C-alpha positions as MATLAB code, in Angstrom:
seq = 'MPHRRLVRSTPEEQGVSSRALLAFVDDVESAVPELHSLMVVRHGCVVAEGWWAPYAADLPHELYSLSKSFTSAAVGLARAEGLLALEDLVLAHFPEHAPVEPDENLARMTLRHLLTMTTGHDDDPSDRVFAQHDWVRAFLAEPVEHEPGSHFVYNTAATYLLSAIVQKVTGLRVLDYLGPRLLEPLGITGATWEQCPLGIDTGGFGLSLRTEDVACFGQLCLGDGLWQGRQLLPIGWVAEATRAQTLSTHSAGDPDWVQGYGYQFWRGRHGTYRGDGAFGQFCLVLPELDAVVAITAGVASMQGVLDRVWTHVLPAMQKVALAPDDAACDALGSRLADLRLDPPVGLDAVDAAARISGRTVTFEPNPGEIRSARLDIGPESTRVRVVAERGTLVLEAGHGRWEFGRSAVRGEGPEAVAVSAVWTAPDTHVLTVRLYETPFVVTVTSVVDGDQVRAAAVVNVSFGPTEIASLVGTVTG';
ca = [
       0.000    0.000    0.000;
       1.481    3.401   -0.983;
       1.931    6.147    1.557;
      -1.314    8.005    2.195;
      -0.907   11.754    1.981;
      -4.514   12.872    2.239;
      -6.610   12.597    5.390;
      -9.503   10.101    5.326;
     -12.972   11.029    6.525;
     -16.547    9.835    6.342;
     -18.492   11.586    3.582;
     -21.038   13.089    5.971;
     -18.340   14.738    8.094;
     -17.332   16.691    4.977;
     -20.888   17.521    3.919;
     -21.190   14.736    1.336;
     -24.004   12.205    1.065;
     -22.843    8.577    1.148;
     -26.079    7.578   -0.558;
     -25.390    9.898   -3.491;
     -21.845    8.587   -3.853;
     -23.177    5.033   -3.786;
     -25.652    5.955   -6.522;
     -22.796    7.393   -8.579;
     -20.765    4.194   -8.309;
     -23.772    2.048   -9.240;
     -24.694    4.276  -12.179;
     -21.257    4.730  -13.640;
     -20.368    1.058  -13.251;
     -23.491   -0.107  -15.073;
     -23.520    2.562  -17.794;
     -19.820    3.222  -18.410;
     -17.865   -0.033  -18.002;
     -14.130   -0.114  -17.368;
     -13.673    2.413  -14.603;
     -10.389    1.481  -12.953;
     -10.192    3.777   -9.944;
     -12.035    6.561   -8.165;
     -11.067    9.009   -5.440;
     -13.306   11.816   -4.167;
     -11.716   14.520   -2.017;
     -13.714   17.148   -0.087;
     -12.159   19.881    2.071;
      -8.830   18.102    1.642;
     -10.159   14.759    2.933;
     -10.708   11.572    0.961;
     -14.374   10.629    1.410;
     -14.543    7.816   -1.144;
     -11.887    5.692   -2.850;
     -11.953    2.445   -4.746;
     -10.113    0.386   -7.322;
     -11.703   -2.175   -9.597;
      -9.447   -5.219   -9.055;
      -6.940   -6.061  -10.478;
      -6.305   -2.280  -10.464;
      -5.029   -1.224   -7.060;
      -3.950    1.747   -4.975;
      -0.263    0.925   -5.306;
      -0.280    0.585   -9.093;
       0.448    3.372  -11.589;
      -1.838    4.067  -14.528;
      -1.093    5.650  -17.891;
      -2.525    9.182  -17.864;
      -2.364   10.074  -21.553;
      -3.176   13.789  -21.998;
      -3.573   14.378  -18.284;
       0.226   14.521  -18.562;
      -0.206   17.911  -20.250;
      -1.237   19.584  -17.007;
       2.034   18.491  -15.371;
       3.973   19.890  -18.322;
       2.073   23.134  -17.775;
       3.251   23.154  -14.162;
       6.841   22.737  -15.341;
       6.455   25.750  -17.630;
       5.048   27.807  -14.764;
       7.968   26.879  -12.526;
      10.537   27.620  -15.228;
       8.942   31.017  -15.820;
       9.076   31.812  -12.108;
      12.773   30.907  -12.116;
      13.370   33.351  -14.971;
      14.339   30.627  -17.442;
      11.657   31.420  -20.003;
       8.756   33.763  -20.722;
       5.417   32.968  -22.282;
       6.032   35.588  -24.966;
       9.281   33.910  -26.018;
       9.288   33.041  -29.691;
       9.403   29.302  -30.266;
      12.081   29.720  -32.932;
      14.268   31.613  -30.490;
      14.620   28.398  -28.496;
      15.378   26.277  -31.557;
      17.344   28.354  -34.071;
      19.263   25.269  -35.134;
      16.008   23.467  -36.011;
      14.301   26.368  -37.776;
      13.495   26.189  -41.485;
      15.811   28.208  -43.680;
      12.991   30.636  -44.495;
      10.281   30.271  -41.824;
       6.913   31.683  -42.780;
       5.537   34.679  -40.897;
       3.070   32.660  -38.831;
       5.711   30.248  -37.569;
       8.025   33.170  -36.838;
       5.319   34.734  -34.606;
       4.494   31.564  -32.652;
       5.196   31.897  -28.902;
       5.177   29.643  -25.879;
       1.771   31.051  -24.959;
       0.423   29.747  -28.253;
       1.826   26.305  -27.454;
       0.217   26.390  -24.020;
      -3.221   27.407  -25.321;
      -3.257   25.134  -28.396;
      -3.486   28.182  -30.672;
      -0.314   27.566  -32.661;
      -2.036   28.376  -35.950;
      -1.993   24.851  -37.364;
      -5.158   24.132  -39.308;
      -5.292   20.566  -38.010;
      -3.427   18.564  -35.390;
       0.028   17.730  -36.787;
       0.909   15.330  -33.958;
       0.702   12.031  -35.849;
       2.916   13.403  -38.616;
       5.387   14.843  -36.131;
       5.622   11.695  -34.016;
       6.247    9.559  -37.097;
       9.640   11.276  -37.498;
      12.888   10.743  -35.575;
      13.422   14.418  -34.645;
      10.082   15.681  -33.322;
      11.198   19.291  -32.846;
      12.434   19.604  -36.412;
       9.301   17.891  -37.728;
       7.030   20.256  -35.761;
       8.803   23.348  -37.068;
       8.559   22.010  -40.623;
       4.756   21.820  -40.458;
       2.826   24.533  -42.316;
       1.177   27.102  -40.033;
      -1.913   28.160  -41.933;
      -3.398   30.620  -39.426;
      -2.028   33.509  -37.450;
      -0.988   32.141  -34.035;
      -3.562   32.937  -31.387;
      -6.448   33.027  -33.862;
      -7.283   29.333  -34.246;
      -7.686   26.596  -31.602;
      -6.879   23.015  -32.493;
      -5.942   20.337  -29.984;
      -2.254   19.733  -30.578;
      -0.298   17.211  -28.533;
       2.874   17.963  -30.480;
       2.674   21.549  -29.168;
       2.903   20.195  -25.622;
       5.918   18.159  -26.649;
       7.571   21.415  -27.785;
       6.972   22.821  -24.305;
       8.651   19.770  -22.803;
      11.594   20.194  -25.187;
      11.913   23.875  -24.259;
      11.823   23.126  -20.522;
      14.524   20.506  -21.003;
      16.621   22.914  -23.044;
      16.464   25.788  -20.542;
      16.840   23.637  -17.411;
      19.131   20.895  -18.668;
      16.739   18.349  -17.135;
      13.946   16.115  -18.362;
      10.566   17.504  -17.279;
      10.187   14.487  -14.981;
      13.513   15.229  -13.294;
      12.861   18.970  -13.194;
       9.506   18.425  -11.485;
      10.980   15.879   -9.067;
      12.289   18.097   -6.250;
       9.953   21.001   -7.060;
       6.600   19.207   -7.268;
       6.581   15.410   -7.248;
       8.680   14.727   -4.162;
       6.922   17.339   -1.971;
       3.593   15.766   -3.015;
       4.919   12.355   -2.014;
       4.842   11.082   -5.588;
       7.329    8.256   -6.088;
       7.988    5.910   -8.980;
       6.601    8.224  -11.643;
       7.612    7.393  -15.210;
       7.356    9.403  -18.412;
       7.776    8.137  -21.965;
      10.430    9.816  -24.082;
      10.830   10.658  -27.742;
      13.581    9.013  -29.814;
      15.966   11.806  -28.774;
      15.388   11.406  -25.025;
      12.917   14.243  -24.370;
       9.814   13.552  -22.269;
       6.803   13.368  -24.559;
       5.064   16.107  -22.557;
       1.566   15.707  -23.953;
       1.220   12.068  -22.893;
       3.260    9.270  -21.386;
       3.167   10.076  -17.652;
       2.118    7.249  -15.318;
       1.042    7.943  -11.723;
      -1.099    6.405   -8.995;
      -4.643    7.583   -8.319;
      -3.761    9.388   -5.087;
      -0.919   11.150   -6.914;
      -3.498   12.585   -9.300;
      -5.754   13.576   -6.406;
      -2.859   15.315   -4.634;
      -2.071   17.279   -7.784;
      -5.726   18.335   -7.969;
      -5.663   19.379   -4.325;
      -2.480   21.366   -5.010;
      -4.250   23.199   -7.827;
      -7.290   23.780   -5.634;
      -5.011   25.504   -3.102;
      -3.304   27.779   -5.677;
      -0.135   25.719   -5.578;
       0.076   25.552   -1.777;
       0.737   22.131   -0.252;
       0.983   21.587    3.499;
       2.207   25.128    4.070;
       4.696   25.090    1.206;
       4.148   27.053   -2.003;
       5.082   24.536   -4.711;
       3.662   26.387   -7.709;
       4.035   30.150   -8.230;
       1.226   32.143   -6.629;
      -1.393   32.877   -9.273;
      -0.120   30.335  -11.807;
      -3.016   27.935  -11.275;
      -5.606   30.690  -11.680;
      -3.901   31.832  -14.875;
      -3.431   28.309  -16.231;
      -6.994   27.176  -15.526;
      -8.751   30.309  -16.781;
     -10.346   30.076  -20.240;
      -7.493   31.573  -22.253;
      -9.151   30.698  -25.557;
     -12.318   29.220  -26.979;
     -12.236   25.457  -27.437;
     -13.799   22.987  -29.817;
     -14.278   19.239  -29.759;
     -14.989   16.896  -32.623;
     -17.874   15.218  -30.795;
     -19.342   18.486  -29.539;
     -19.344   17.195  -25.947;
     -20.453   20.024  -23.633;
     -17.543   19.748  -21.205;
     -15.020   20.211  -24.005;
     -16.418   23.476  -25.371;
     -16.134   25.582  -22.210;
     -12.724   27.047  -23.045;
      -9.081   26.007  -22.726;
      -6.339   27.349  -20.480;
      -2.683   26.393  -20.273;
      -3.057   22.632  -20.809;
      -6.217   22.527  -18.695;
      -9.813   22.234  -19.894;
     -12.589   24.366  -18.510;
     -15.775   22.463  -17.664;
     -19.346   23.083  -16.719;
     -20.378   24.165  -13.212;
     -17.278   26.326  -12.715;
     -14.928   23.350  -12.900;
     -11.611   22.752  -14.614;
      -9.617   19.622  -15.210;
      -6.667   17.849  -16.654;
      -7.847   14.852  -18.590;
      -6.484   12.059  -20.719;
      -7.840    9.718  -23.361;
     -10.130    6.905  -22.291;
     -11.152    8.453  -18.969;
      -8.162    9.734  -17.002;
      -9.424   12.675  -14.936;
      -8.118   15.184  -12.437;
     -11.366   17.107  -11.918;
     -11.270   20.213   -9.720;
     -14.475   21.783   -8.364;
     -13.376   25.094   -6.774;
     -16.853   26.225   -5.726;
     -17.305   23.004   -3.747;
     -13.701   22.689   -2.498;
     -13.500   19.233   -4.047;
     -11.374   17.063   -6.310;
     -12.322   13.902   -8.180;
      -9.588   11.627   -9.565;
     -10.509    8.825  -11.956;
      -8.615    6.350  -14.107;
     -10.405    4.231  -16.665;
     -10.555    2.591  -20.065;
     -13.795    4.077  -21.393;
     -14.895    5.219  -24.811;
     -17.296    7.862  -23.449;
     -15.458   10.365  -21.275;
     -18.475   12.669  -21.395;
     -20.547    9.822  -19.960;
     -18.342    9.770  -16.872;
     -18.563   13.540  -16.359;
     -22.320   13.522  -16.884;
     -22.654   11.124  -13.969;
     -20.360   13.216  -11.785;
     -22.676   16.177  -12.397;
     -25.788   14.055  -11.791;
     -24.684   12.414   -8.539;
     -21.515   13.850   -7.006;
     -22.208   17.547   -7.542;
     -25.543   17.619   -5.672;
     -24.142   15.246   -3.033;
     -21.977   18.056   -1.636;
     -23.499   20.446    0.860;
     -22.037   23.535    2.555;
     -22.197   22.082    6.057;
     -21.506   18.706    7.639;
     -24.358   16.225    7.420;
     -25.854   14.071   10.127;
     -24.125   10.680   10.352;
     -25.619    8.025    8.082;
     -23.876    4.897    9.306;
     -25.877    2.472    7.196;
     -25.182    4.311    3.940;
     -21.563    4.991    4.870;
     -20.987    1.310    5.630;
     -22.722    0.282    2.415;
     -20.544    2.685    0.433;
     -17.394    1.406    2.099;
     -18.318   -2.205    1.379;
     -19.220   -1.401   -2.204;
     -15.924    0.400   -2.834;
     -13.892   -2.346   -1.165;
     -15.476   -5.022   -3.365;
     -15.058   -3.423   -6.781;
     -13.858   -5.975   -9.321;
     -13.385   -6.563  -13.017;
     -13.342  -10.337  -13.022;
     -12.486  -12.509  -16.025;
     -15.195  -14.516  -17.791;
     -16.415  -17.719  -16.179;
     -15.803  -20.824  -18.264;
     -16.822  -24.439  -18.612;
     -14.999  -27.097  -16.619;
     -14.049  -29.278  -19.592;
     -14.786  -29.356  -23.315;
     -13.867  -31.675  -26.167;
     -12.327  -28.854  -28.192;
      -9.761  -28.255  -25.460;
      -8.530  -31.826  -25.732;
      -8.370  -31.615  -29.527;
      -6.433  -28.349  -29.658;
      -4.157  -28.470  -26.601;
      -0.493  -28.834  -27.452;
      -1.110  -28.470  -31.179;
      -0.195  -25.604  -33.495;
      -2.771  -23.461  -35.283;
      -1.296  -22.047  -38.496;
      -3.012  -18.904  -39.733;
      -3.670  -17.761  -43.251;
      -1.842  -14.557  -44.318;
      -3.223  -11.580  -42.378;
      -2.430   -7.849  -41.937;
      -0.990   -8.431  -38.465;
       1.440  -10.986  -39.852;
       0.491  -13.477  -37.139;
       1.772  -16.860  -38.240;
       0.662  -19.355  -35.615;
      -0.592  -19.949  -32.083;
      -0.447  -22.796  -29.624;
      -2.383  -23.455  -26.423;
      -0.872  -25.762  -23.825;
      -3.815  -26.336  -21.531;
      -3.165  -27.501  -17.980;
      -5.542  -28.123  -15.078;
      -5.269  -24.591  -13.649;
      -3.758  -22.482  -16.428;
      -3.016  -22.273  -20.128;
       0.222  -21.270  -21.795;
      -0.429  -19.262  -24.955;
       2.328  -18.948  -27.534;
       1.783  -16.639  -30.512;
       4.338  -16.400  -33.309;
       4.245  -13.290  -35.493;
       6.562  -11.605  -37.952;
       7.749   -9.189  -35.272;
       8.466  -11.890  -32.673;
       7.006  -14.459  -30.312;
       4.609  -13.671  -27.482;
       4.142  -16.082  -24.565;
       1.372  -15.594  -22.000;
       0.402  -17.575  -18.902;
      -3.382  -17.460  -18.470;
      -5.420  -18.518  -15.455;
      -8.626  -20.485  -15.913;
     -11.402  -18.127  -14.861;
      -8.919  -16.166  -12.762;
      -6.173  -13.667  -13.445;
      -2.624  -14.895  -13.904;
      -0.232  -11.994  -13.368;
       2.964  -11.449  -15.310;
       4.795   -9.159  -17.676;
       4.676   -9.360  -21.449;
       5.271   -7.212  -24.543;
       1.651   -7.395  -25.709;
       1.875   -4.030  -27.479;
       5.175   -4.909  -29.104;
       7.102   -2.577  -26.806;
       8.867   -3.376  -23.533;
       7.291   -5.870  -21.125;
       4.195   -4.527  -19.374;
       2.158   -5.713  -16.419;
      -0.597   -8.047  -17.595;
      -3.397  -10.049  -16.001;
      -4.448  -12.901  -18.275;
      -7.371  -15.317  -18.269;
      -8.317  -18.155  -20.646;
     -11.665  -19.977  -20.577;
     -14.003  -21.958  -22.783;
     -17.294  -20.067  -22.717;
     -18.969  -22.654  -24.978;
     -17.930  -26.121  -26.187;
     -16.430  -24.568  -29.332;
     -15.488  -21.072  -28.079;
     -12.290  -20.064  -26.317;
     -11.888  -16.572  -24.815;
      -8.481  -15.151  -23.948;
      -8.563  -11.906  -21.949;
      -5.408   -9.833  -21.546;
      -5.750   -6.900  -19.172;
      -2.837   -4.438  -19.302;
      -3.664   -3.242  -15.841;
      -1.352   -0.219  -15.696;
      -3.019    1.149  -18.844;
      -6.567    1.692  -20.113;
      -6.411   -1.355  -22.391;
      -8.007   -4.796  -22.384;
      -7.480   -7.182  -25.294;
      -9.991   -9.992  -25.874;
      -9.342  -12.820  -28.323;
     -12.358  -15.004  -29.107;
     -11.625  -18.204  -31.027;
     -14.207  -20.599  -32.450;
     -13.039  -24.161  -33.175;
     -14.805  -26.215  -35.853;
     -12.967  -29.472  -36.330;
      -9.478  -28.516  -37.462;
     -10.571  -25.002  -38.443;
     -10.119  -22.031  -36.095;
     -11.483  -18.528  -36.471;
     -10.104  -15.925  -34.073;
     -11.105  -12.300  -33.553;
      -9.008   -9.962  -31.416;
     -10.469   -6.675  -30.160;
      -9.386   -3.973  -27.734;
     -11.788   -2.104  -25.466;
     -10.671    1.395  -26.522;
      -8.510    2.782  -29.276;
      -7.712    5.952  -31.195;
      -8.768    4.005  -34.294;
     -10.634    0.757  -34.947;
     -11.018   -1.508  -31.936;
     -10.721   -4.679  -34.003;
      -7.068   -5.736  -33.898;
      -7.162   -8.883  -36.006;
      -9.487  -11.376  -37.664;
      -7.705  -14.665  -38.260;
      -8.502  -17.958  -39.981;
      -6.319  -20.938  -39.160;
      -5.931  -24.690  -39.331;
      -4.761  -27.097  -36.652;
      -1.635  -28.531  -38.222;
       0.463  -30.212  -35.590;
];
């Protein structure tokens, strides 16, 4: 269990209804599957916290674009130390990367434009930038169609430029720069941040923290950068960074994404602001209610989560302490302690398992270049071996339970995985791979018909299609 930095309290002592919080958990769990953690803080006290097992308090979680708000903090600190100014020209920090003849719009782009996502790019250049080896050079080579400051477009590559500038002026990675100034005073340990090919923190994504770390950061923002009597962020920076510095737009038109954008923070309804990341990573700050809500998840509908916060949590908070409600408080505590995302339940024994165990399934040519798979089925677990063009993947899967290990499921370095394998029907095998320090869950459903196997692999959330592979194979050995 990680070190607790926030005081714990009953909800009613802090003016919060346990019954309303219980209704929130029930509603969000049934309507928006794949919440991974929840922490509600009122008046600086944690009044509700829970993790859907196998997610746990001591485990980090990928934050995606919630990372941007930490990069914003690094910029604010560097400004206070006189290392940069928001009106600095971007090209002034990278003269060696500048185009030979930069256009006028690029030449006018400042750090403030990077912070507010008003760089002047007509569309988000991030995918094009991140496909290159030198991200700074690639960013500066992008056309800037609009006058900076006149056009908002969400731009993760712009946040990366901020990270690169902080590293250049401080001589430290953003993660290392924030360490003694922010992370260590907040009690945040073990934080990791992905880096670009040239060793610069990605800035706009890639930070992994625990749920209470996120809640502490929200509480720091709520207190204008003051933490336990120590001013960690410059006075006034949070107010400046979380004010609507520009209008904002969102492709889905979701109401909480069109309330304005600050310095790497979104404005929200009901006087709120937040850092957020893809698939439901939230640091939600409610200044008028002196509250913070931290959430990690793997959801497709982020608006669906916020809608339920407004429906249940917002009206749950009153200005004064409430009368004790022991029954509801106990029910809430039990509910939060028993949160689980269990693997599917399977059949005890099936003929197909005996026919396929220990044999190789050879797949027809497919876009994923997956050549073969083999299941070695034992009494308590199954070893899965997948051979693809890029390498071999081996997983140990529990039968109707999670088997924990580390594996390069995403083709990168080994990651924490919880794996289950069951037969849900006499001819249907379901392999579930939960990357439980990320938002992702991969499910492979295979149907066996004699010596023929059809397998479909899907992921719960994705920036593109959620279908990973559709395979046809034959049992050959």
